[in-house]
N, CA, C and O of each residue as an XYZ file, in Angstrom:
348
protein
N      27.165     14.902      4.216
C      27.126     15.591      2.927
C      28.506     15.607      2.273
O      29.534     15.603      2.950
N      28.501     15.625      0.978
C      29.736     15.780      0.217
C      29.575     17.038     -0.619
O      28.659     17.134     -1.436
N      30.455     17.993     -0.417
C      30.415     19.256     -1.153
C      31.750     19.429     -1.863
O      32.814     19.370     -1.246
N      31.671     19.645     -3.173
C      32.859     19.881     -3.993
C      32.643     21.224     -4.690
O      31.793     21.344     -5.573
N      33.405     22.212     -4.293
C      33.236     23.564     -4.844
C      33.775     23.635     -6.267
O      33.135     24.223     -7.139
N      34.949     23.043     -6.514
C      35.556     23.033     -7.850
C      36.115     21.642     -8.107
O      37.166     21.282     -7.577
N      35.419     20.868     -8.914
C      35.807     19.486     -9.177
C      37.172     19.386     -9.850
O      37.869     18.383     -9.693
N      37.554     20.407    -10.588
C      38.879     20.372    -11.238
C      39.996     20.384    -10.206
O      41.082     19.865    -10.466
N      39.746     20.970     -9.037
C      40.767     21.086     -7.993
C      40.686     19.952     -6.973
O      41.475     19.923     -6.028
N      39.758     19.027     -7.142
C      39.562     17.930     -6.198
C      40.085     16.642     -6.842
O      39.586     16.215     -7.884
N      41.085     16.033     -6.219
C      41.734     14.853     -6.805
C      40.767     13.695     -7.035
O      41.022     12.849     -7.891
N      39.665     13.639     -6.290
C      38.684     12.562     -6.475
C      37.906     12.707     -7.778
O      37.382     11.724     -8.302
N      37.831     13.926     -8.300
C      36.989     14.190     -9.460
C      37.721     14.801    -10.650
O      37.173     14.832    -11.752
N      38.924     15.280    -10.458
C      39.629     16.059    -11.481
C      39.757     15.337    -12.814
O      39.717     15.976    -13.865
N      39.910     14.016    -12.790
C      40.098     13.255    -14.034
C      38.807     12.632    -14.564
O      38.832     11.923    -15.570
N      37.697     12.886    -13.905
C      36.427     12.324    -14.347
C      36.048     12.874    -15.717
O      36.194     14.073    -15.957
N      35.566     12.025    -16.619
C      35.106     12.518    -17.922
C      33.992     13.563    -17.814
O      33.842     14.402    -18.702
N      33.221     13.517    -16.743
C      32.168     14.523    -16.561
C      32.745     15.892    -16.232
O      32.063     16.907    -16.372
N      33.996     15.921    -15.796
C      34.681     17.171    -15.463
C      35.560     17.622    -16.624
O      35.603     18.807    -16.951
N      36.263     16.672    -17.246
C      37.232     17.017    -18.293
C      36.611     17.201    -19.669
O      37.243     17.780    -20.553
N      35.393     16.724    -19.870
C      34.710     16.872    -21.159
C      33.244     17.209    -20.881
O      32.818     17.221    -19.726
N      32.480     17.480    -21.927
C      31.081     17.844    -21.684
C      30.402     16.814    -20.792
O      30.552     15.611    -21.004
N      29.673     17.270    -19.818
C      29.125     18.598    -19.588
C      30.028     19.540    -18.785
O      29.572     20.614    -18.393
N      31.288     19.181    -18.525
C      32.238     20.041    -17.795
C      31.688     20.461    -16.432
O      31.601     21.648    -16.120
N      31.320     19.463    -15.632
C      30.801     19.754    -14.304
C      31.884     20.361    -13.431
O      33.049     19.974    -13.519
N      31.506     21.305    -12.596
C      32.450     21.979    -11.715
C      32.099     21.806    -10.247
O      32.980     21.554     -9.426
N      30.818     21.940     -9.906
C      30.422     21.902     -8.498
C      29.441     20.761     -8.251
O      28.660     20.377     -9.121
N      29.514     20.237     -7.033
C      28.654     19.128     -6.631
C      28.346     19.262     -5.149
O      29.223     19.583     -4.347
N      27.110     19.018     -4.800
C      26.726     18.890     -3.394
C      25.725     17.749     -3.330
O      24.730     17.736     -4.054
N      26.000     16.796     -2.457
C      25.120     15.649     -2.345
C      24.993     15.160     -0.917
O      25.915     15.290     -0.111
N      23.832     14.595     -0.619
C      23.580     13.996      0.682
C      22.918     12.645      0.456
O      22.173     12.468     -0.508
N      23.188     11.689      1.345
C      22.608     10.364      1.163
C      21.125     10.317      1.512
O      20.640     11.066      2.359
N      20.429      9.422      0.837
C      19.073      9.068      1.232
C      19.230      7.946      2.250
O      19.785      6.895      1.930
N      18.756      8.154      3.457
C      18.928      7.184      4.536
C      17.582      6.606      4.959
O      16.605      7.335      5.128
N      17.545      5.283      5.128
C      16.344      4.639      5.650
C      16.217      4.958      7.131
O      17.125      5.526      7.738
N      15.092      4.589      7.697
C      14.870      4.834      9.129
C      15.853      4.044      9.988
O      16.048      4.369     11.159
N      16.477      3.003      9.416
C      17.481      2.222     10.148
C      18.903      2.683      9.848
O      19.868      2.095     10.335
N      19.028      3.737      9.045
C      20.348      4.289      8.748
C      21.006      3.736      7.507
O      22.152      4.084      7.221
N      20.320      2.880      6.753
C      20.862      2.314      5.522
C      20.815      3.357      4.409
O      19.757      3.918      4.128
N      21.955      3.616      3.778
C      21.997      4.545      2.646
C      21.531      3.808      1.391
O      22.077      2.756      1.058
N      20.534      4.343      0.696
C      20.022      3.670     -0.489
C      19.963      4.574     -1.715
O      19.346      4.220     -2.720
N      20.587      5.712     -1.639
C      20.635      6.617     -2.775
C      21.231      7.945     -2.362
O      21.725      8.109     -1.246
N      21.174      8.881     -3.279
C      21.737     10.205     -3.043
C      20.859     11.255     -3.704
O      20.308     11.039     -4.783
N      20.740     12.381     -3.044
C      20.144     13.570     -3.651
C      21.292     14.539     -3.847
O      22.038     14.833     -2.913
N      21.430     15.036     -5.074
C      22.553     15.932     -5.320
C      22.174     17.032     -6.296
O      21.185     16.945     -7.024
N      22.988     18.055     -6.282
C      22.894     19.137     -7.256
C      24.267     19.295     -7.896
O      25.300     19.148     -7.243
N      24.252     19.595     -9.175
C      25.472     19.761     -9.957
C      25.411     21.100    -10.669
O      24.331     21.619    -10.950
N      26.579     21.653    -10.957
C      26.616     22.913    -11.698
C      27.843     22.922    -12.602
O      28.866     22.314    -12.285
N      27.733     23.601    -13.706
C      28.876     23.749    -14.622
C      29.752     24.928    -14.233
O      30.776     25.181    -14.868
N      29.355     25.648    -13.193
C      30.168     26.755    -12.686
C      30.677     26.406    -11.293
O      30.030     25.665    -10.553
N      31.827     26.940    -10.947
C      32.319     26.801     -9.579
C      31.329     27.515     -8.676
O      31.001     28.683     -8.886
N      30.860     26.794     -7.671
C      29.825     27.357     -6.812
C      30.110     27.010     -5.360
O      30.082     25.839     -4.981
N      30.381     28.012     -4.558
C      30.517     27.744     -3.123
C      29.125     27.565     -2.509
O      28.320     28.496     -2.514
N      28.848     26.392     -1.992
C      27.555     26.119     -1.386
C      27.558     26.614      0.062
O      28.490     26.341      0.817
N      26.528     27.329      0.430
C      26.394     27.814      1.804
C      25.839     26.695      2.686
O      25.257     25.730      2.191
N      26.026     26.839      3.984
C      25.476     25.851      4.918
C      23.974     25.714      4.750
O      23.432     24.616      4.875
N      23.294     26.823      4.467
C      21.836     26.752      4.296
C      21.476     25.910      3.073
O      20.461     25.215      3.085
N      22.292     25.963      2.019
C      22.033     25.128      0.837
C      22.118     23.651      1.207
O      21.267     22.854      0.812
N      23.139     23.295      1.962
C      23.323     21.902      2.372
C      22.192     21.475      3.302
O      21.694     20.354      3.192
N      21.786     22.341      4.204
C      20.685     22.020      5.113
C      19.384     21.798      4.342
O      18.602     20.910      4.683
N      19.155     22.598      3.315
C      17.964     22.421      2.486
C      18.027     21.116      1.708
O      17.011     20.440      1.549
N      19.201     20.759      1.227
C      19.387     19.491      0.527
C      19.158     18.320      1.480
O      18.553     17.319      1.096
N      19.636     18.438      2.715
C      19.410     17.398      3.724
C      17.923     17.256      4.040
O      17.425     16.142      4.202
N      17.218     18.372      4.129
C      15.774     18.326      4.390
C      15.051     17.642      3.231
O      14.152     16.830      3.451
N      15.436     17.963      2.014
C      14.832     17.320      0.839
C      15.111     15.819      0.853
O      14.227     15.022      0.538
N      16.322     15.431      1.211
C      16.682     14.012      1.259
C      15.834     13.280      2.296
O      15.390     12.159      2.048
N      15.604     13.898      3.449
C      14.767     13.265      4.480
C      13.337     13.070      3.974
O      12.746     12.010      4.179
N      12.785     14.082      3.320
C      11.431     13.968      2.787
C      11.338     12.880      1.731
O      10.388     12.097      1.725
N      12.318     12.826      0.838
C      12.316     11.814     -0.220
C      12.458     10.420      0.379
O      11.724      9.508     -0.001
N      13.394     10.243      1.312
C      13.598      8.936      1.933
C      12.333      8.490      2.666
O      11.926      7.334      2.544
N      11.711      9.386      3.422
C      10.476      9.047      4.138
C       9.379      8.638      3.161
O       8.663      7.664      3.392
N       9.254      9.385      2.072
C       8.232      9.086      1.068
C       8.479      7.721      0.418
O       7.538      6.955      0.210
N       9.739      7.416      0.099
C      10.056      6.126     -0.508
C       9.807      4.977      0.462
O       9.311      3.924      0.060
N      10.146      5.169      1.733
C       9.886      4.125      2.725
C       8.386      3.901      2.913
O       7.939      2.758      3.004
N       7.621      4.964      2.970
C       6.175      4.837      3.096
C       5.605      4.099      1.894
O       4.755      3.221      2.041
N       6.066      4.451      0.728
C       5.608      3.784     -0.499
C       5.927      2.296     -0.453
O       5.090      1.472     -0.821
N       7.130      1.943     -0.004
C       7.526      0.537      0.081
C       6.656     -0.205      1.099
O       6.221     -1.326      0.836
N       6.401      0.407      2.255
C       5.567     -0.240      3.279
C       4.142     -0.453      2.775
O       3.533     -1.494      3.021
N       3.626      0.537      2.076
C       2.259      0.406      1.535
C       2.207     -0.689      0.481
O       1.246     -1.455      0.410
N       3.248     -0.751     -0.332
C       3.303     -1.792     -1.366
C       3.371     -3.183     -0.731
O       2.686     -4.103     -1.176
N       4.203     -3.338      0.317
C       4.320     -4.609      1.017
C       3.007     -5.016      1.672
O       2.714     -6.204      1.803
N       2.221     -4.031      2.082
C       0.943     -4.310      2.737
C      -0.168     -4.561      1.718
O      -1.312     -4.813      2.096
N       0.163     -4.493      0.436
C      -0.834     -4.744     -0.598
C      -1.686     -3.551     -0.945
O      -2.708     -3.692     -1.617
N      -1.288     -2.387     -0.503
C      -2.027     -1.171     -0.825
C      -1.576     -0.692     -2.189
O      -0.378     -0.585     -2.449
N      -2.532     -0.403     -3.063
C      -2.197      0.080     -4.398
C      -1.442      1.392     -4.285
O      -1.920      2.348     -3.674
N      -0.261      1.427     -4.881
C       0.585      2.616     -4.845
C       0.635      3.209     -6.238
O       1.039      2.543     -7.192
N       0.223      4.468     -6.354
C       0.260      5.111     -7.675
C       1.232      6.243     -7.674
O       1.405      6.909     -8.695
């Protein structure tokens, strides 16, 4: 997981236009979407315009959501490869 409580104070994000101008993002928490083989193919994240200290439970919930989304996307891909109509 990557958690940034205040993007203005984080050198990786402080100069980002998303931080320095509208929407003036301040907080970020994100976790990767991982395939069953460990390949990262996306991210689930939450953003806020206020400085927000994320609790461990928030990150754990985000990780659980990422696992569900990754599993669902993999299942959808397998069904599509097998010729099953995916809606």
